[in-house]
C-alpha beads as a LAMMPS data file, in Angstrom:
LAMMPS data file: protein, C-alpha beads

119 atoms
118 bonds

1 atom types
1 bond types

-500.0 500.0 xlo xhi
-500.0 500.0 ylo yhi
-500.0 500.0 zlo zhi

Masses

1 110.0

Atoms # bond

1 1 1 193.817 -260.847 223.874
2 1 1 195.423 -263.714 225.182
3 1 1 198.534 -263.010 222.451
4 1 1 198.903 -259.664 224.077
5 1 1 198.906 -261.136 227.803
6 1 1 201.859 -263.484 226.916
7 1 1 203.625 -260.523 224.987
8 1 1 203.518 -258.546 227.899
9 1 1 204.287 -261.195 230.423
10 1 1 207.044 -262.161 228.328
11 1 1 208.316 -258.100 227.790
12 1 1 207.372 -257.577 231.960
13 1 1 209.855 -260.858 232.503
14 1 1 212.813 -259.068 230.337
15 1 1 211.934 -255.305 231.543
16 1 1 209.610 -254.854 234.394
17 1 1 211.970 -254.204 236.637
18 1 1 212.864 -250.868 234.755
19 1 1 209.579 -249.401 235.327
20 1 1 208.497 -247.105 238.071
21 1 1 207.287 -248.829 241.222
22 1 1 203.536 -247.992 240.495
23 1 1 203.828 -249.591 236.799
24 1 1 204.966 -252.571 237.813
25 1 1 202.590 -253.010 240.432
26 1 1 199.596 -252.427 238.429
27 1 1 200.904 -254.431 235.090
28 1 1 201.518 -257.030 237.916
29 1 1 198.116 -257.155 239.406
30 1 1 196.721 -256.921 235.864
31 1 1 198.005 -259.242 233.597
32 1 1 199.853 -261.574 236.213
33 1 1 197.089 -261.610 238.876
34 1 1 194.386 -260.642 236.370
35 1 1 192.585 -257.995 238.668
36 1 1 190.009 -255.608 237.268
37 1 1 191.181 -251.934 236.909
38 1 1 188.762 -251.243 239.854
39 1 1 190.365 -253.569 242.373
40 1 1 193.640 -252.287 241.627
41 1 1 192.581 -249.216 241.923
42 1 1 191.309 -249.911 245.497
43 1 1 194.973 -251.508 246.110
44 1 1 196.849 -248.892 245.182
45 1 1 194.298 -246.179 246.180
46 1 1 194.006 -244.599 242.945
47 1 1 190.950 -243.966 240.231
48 1 1 190.184 -247.122 237.771
49 1 1 191.636 -244.174 235.061
50 1 1 194.760 -243.593 236.941
51 1 1 195.344 -247.400 237.118
52 1 1 194.487 -247.452 233.099
53 1 1 197.266 -244.817 232.676
54 1 1 199.546 -246.543 234.705
55 1 1 199.234 -249.595 232.380
56 1 1 199.214 -247.777 229.317
57 1 1 202.234 -246.232 230.116
58 1 1 204.014 -249.440 231.600
59 1 1 203.119 -251.088 228.316
60 1 1 204.465 -248.182 226.007
61 1 1 207.454 -248.449 228.148
62 1 1 208.036 -252.054 227.928
63 1 1 207.535 -251.851 223.975
64 1 1 210.202 -249.273 224.010
65 1 1 212.841 -251.058 225.844
66 1 1 212.161 -254.045 223.689
67 1 1 212.381 -251.705 220.357
68 1 1 215.553 -250.396 221.870
69 1 1 217.344 -253.566 223.338
70 1 1 215.703 -256.677 221.547
71 1 1 216.474 -259.020 224.760
72 1 1 213.353 -260.728 223.880
73 1 1 213.587 -261.056 220.068
74 1 1 217.235 -262.379 220.888
75 1 1 215.828 -264.764 223.174
76 1 1 213.409 -265.938 220.814
77 1 1 216.076 -266.428 218.310
78 1 1 218.196 -268.509 220.558
79 1 1 215.268 -270.739 221.612
80 1 1 214.478 -271.464 218.066
81 1 1 218.240 -272.421 217.397
82 1 1 218.331 -274.853 220.428
83 1 1 215.091 -276.146 218.974
84 1 1 216.684 -276.857 215.879
85 1 1 219.584 -278.556 218.186
86 1 1 217.139 -280.750 219.558
87 1 1 215.831 -282.009 216.315
88 1 1 219.303 -282.383 214.818
89 1 1 220.076 -284.474 217.721
90 1 1 217.023 -286.795 217.500
91 1 1 217.955 -287.407 213.936
92 1 1 221.206 -288.679 214.874
93 1 1 219.617 -290.768 217.233
94 1 1 217.889 -292.455 214.404
95 1 1 220.981 -292.600 212.460
96 1 1 223.019 -293.883 214.520
97 1 1 221.086 -297.189 214.910
98 1 1 221.863 -297.769 210.854
99 1 1 225.621 -296.649 211.316
100 1 1 224.770 -294.503 208.589
101 1 1 227.269 -291.609 206.704
102 1 1 224.733 -289.159 207.569
103 1 1 225.316 -288.953 211.045
104 1 1 228.697 -286.738 210.642
105 1 1 226.630 -284.548 208.321
106 1 1 224.097 -283.840 211.343
107 1 1 226.810 -283.610 213.809
108 1 1 228.731 -280.958 211.427
109 1 1 225.201 -278.779 211.849
110 1 1 225.032 -278.836 215.022
111 1 1 228.528 -277.247 215.410
112 1 1 227.639 -274.821 213.350
113 1 1 224.763 -274.224 215.233
114 1 1 226.004 -274.252 218.505
115 1 1 229.104 -271.915 217.434
116 1 1 225.910 -269.079 216.466
117 1 1 224.700 -269.580 220.024
118 1 1 228.283 -268.949 221.146
119 1 1 228.473 -265.585 219.196

Bonds

1 1 1 2
2 1 2 3
3 1 3 4
4 1 4 5
5 1 5 6
6 1 6 7
7 1 7 8
8 1 8 9
9 1 9 10
10 1 10 11
11 1 11 12
12 1 12 13
13 1 13 14
14 1 14 15
15 1 15 16
16 1 16 17
17 1 17 18
18 1 18 19
19 1 19 20
20 1 20 21
21 1 21 22
22 1 22 23
23 1 23 24
24 1 24 25
25 1 25 26
26 1 26 27
27 1 27 28
28 1 28 29
29 1 29 30
30 1 30 31
31 1 31 32
32 1 32 33
33 1 33 34
34 1 34 35
35 1 35 36
36 1 36 37
37 1 37 38
38 1 38 39
39 1 39 40
40 1 40 41
41 1 41 42
42 1 42 43
43 1 43 44
44 1 44 45
45 1 45 46
46 1 46 47
47 1 47 48
48 1 48 49
49 1 49 50
50 1 50 51
51 1 51 52
52 1 52 53
53 1 53 54
54 1 54 55
55 1 55 56
56 1 56 57
57 1 57 58
58 1 58 59
59 1 59 60
60 1 60 61
61 1 61 62
62 1 62 63
63 1 63 64
64 1 64 65
65 1 65 66
66 1 66 67
67 1 67 68
68 1 68 69
69 1 69 70
70 1 70 71
71 1 71 72
72 1 72 73
73 1 73 74
74 1 74 75
75 1 75 76
76 1 76 77
77 1 77 78
78 1 78 79
79 1 79 80
80 1 80 81
81 1 81 82
82 1 82 83
83 1 83 84
84 1 84 85
85 1 85 86
86 1 86 87
87 1 87 88
88 1 88 89
89 1 89 90
90 1 90 91
91 1 91 92
92 1 92 93
93 1 93 94
94 1 94 95
95 1 95 96
96 1 96 97
97 1 97 98
98 1 98 99
99 1 99 100
100 1 100 101
101 1 101 102
102 1 102 103
103 1 103 104
104 1 104 105
105 1 105 106
106 1 106 107
107 1 107 108
108 1 108 109
109 1 109 110
110 1 110 111
111 1 111 112
112 1 112 113
113 1 113 114
114 1 114 115
115 1 115 116
116 1 116 117
117 1 117 118
118 1 118 119
């Protein structure tokens, strides 16, 4: 369940504003504010089942937006590349104290990864 909460939270950050206002509110109250379906129903003046349906339709839309646009996947890919950059930067710092010839190799790797990000 925790993985789904994180996943929906990330999708919601990217695509939440594309949902209907009711779907947005239901998902925000359920996943972000951790309210029960009954509590959300009271706030929105709809049934518990109505809240459930709003959330399920909203989730479906979020997944469809990701399937179509792929922004979260692209974001994750960029994040992994930046992590690689940081890894190489750390290696450069270690190698720089010894004045090794490997420094230029790491610099070239950083440049290649940076160029991938820019594309």
